[in-house]
C-alpha positions as CSV (number, residue, x, y, z in Angstrom):
1,M,-135.0,-66.2,160.9
2,V,-135.8,-66.9,157.2
3,N,-133.2,-65.2,155.0
4,N,-133.3,-64.1,151.3
5,N,-131.6,-67.3,150.1
6,T,-134.3,-69.4,151.7
7,L,-137.0,-67.2,150.3
8,N,-135.5,-67.5,146.8
9,V,-135.4,-71.3,147.1
10,I,-139.1,-71.3,148.1
11,R,-140.0,-69.0,145.2
12,N,-138.0,-70.9,142.5
13,I,-138.1,-74.6,143.3
14,S,-140.6,-76.9,141.8
15,C,-141.1,-79.3,144.8
16,P,-142.5,-79.0,148.3
17,V,-140.2,-77.2,150.8
18,M,-140.2,-77.3,154.6
19,V,-138.4,-74.4,156.2
20,I,-137.2,-75.1,159.7
21,P,-135.3,-72.4,161.6
22,A,-131.9,-73.4,163.0
23,E,-133.1,-72.6,166.6
24,A,-136.2,-74.8,166.3
25,K,-136.4,-77.7,168.8
26,Y,-138.1,-80.9,167.7
27,K,-141.5,-81.6,169.1
28,E,-143.8,-84.4,168.0
29,L,-145.7,-83.3,164.8
30,K,-149.4,-83.5,165.7
31,K,-150.9,-81.3,163.1
32,A,-149.9,-80.2,159.6
33,V,-151.5,-77.6,157.4
34,F,-151.8,-77.7,153.6
35,I,-152.8,-74.4,152.1
36,S,-154.6,-74.4,148.7
37,D,-156.4,-71.8,146.6
38,F,-158.6,-74.5,145.2
39,E,-157.5,-73.5,141.7
40,D,-156.5,-76.2,139.2
41,V,-155.9,-78.7,142.0
42,V,-155.2,-81.5,139.5
43,R,-152.2,-79.7,138.1
44,T,-150.9,-77.7,141.1
45,N,-151.2,-80.0,144.1
46,P,-148.7,-82.7,144.9
47,F,-151.1,-85.3,146.2
48,V,-148.6,-88.1,146.4
49,A,-146.2,-86.1,148.5
50,I,-149.0,-84.7,150.7
51,K,-150.3,-88.2,151.4
52,T,-146.8,-89.3,152.6
53,I,-146.6,-86.7,155.3
54,P,-149.1,-88.6,157.6
55,D,-147.3,-91.9,156.8
56,T,-144.0,-90.4,158.0
57,F,-145.0,-88.1,160.9
58,K,-148.6,-89.3,161.8
59,P,-150.1,-85.8,162.2
60,K,-153.6,-84.7,161.4
61,L,-153.5,-82.9,158.1
62,H,-155.7,-79.8,157.8
63,T,-156.5,-78.0,154.6
64,I,-157.0,-74.3,154.4
65,N,-158.5,-72.4,151.5
66,L,-156.0,-69.6,150.9
67,K,-158.6,-67.3,149.3
68,S,-161.5,-67.8,151.7
69,N,-161.3,-64.3,153.0
70,Y,-162.3,-63.0,149.5
71,F,-165.8,-64.5,149.5
72,N,-168.5,-65.8,151.8
73,E,-169.2,-69.0,149.9
74,L,-167.2,-71.1,147.4
75,T,-168.1,-70.6,143.8
76,P,-169.4,-73.7,141.8
77,E,-165.9,-73.9,140.2
78,F,-164.1,-73.9,143.5
79,K,-166.5,-76.4,144.9
80,I,-165.6,-78.8,142.1
81,E,-161.9,-78.3,142.8
82,K,-162.4,-78.8,146.5
83,E,-164.3,-82.0,145.9
84,Y,-161.5,-83.3,143.7
85,M,-159.0,-82.5,146.4
86,K,-161.2,-84.2,149.0
87,D,-161.5,-87.3,146.8
88,K,-157.7,-87.5,146.3
89,L,-156.8,-87.0,150.0
90,G,-159.7,-89.0,151.4
91,S,-159.7,-89.0,155.2
92,L,-156.7,-86.7,155.3
93,F,-158.8,-83.9,154.0
94,I,-160.1,-81.8,156.9
95,A,-161.1,-78.4,155.7
96,I,-160.8,-75.6,158.2
97,P,-161.7,-71.9,157.6
98,A,-158.8,-69.5,157.1
């Protein structure tokens, strides 16, 4: 169960956070998901940290567009942001629909 202290950390910290419940049992990490709104990806996405996840755990990294349910097709601006992210993540970038 995630408590208020955990939620406050997630909301207020300026680095990536993994929340793992105390009762969780370790299983091999096969897939990881990175969620993005494709807005200002240069400034708001920690590409160096994201790229170290596969080096450490060896999962497939999937990217989900957080706002895809608001439109049927990406706007030209979002397409530019998506392409930048794809360029930065290379083969790690696997876009899947939300």
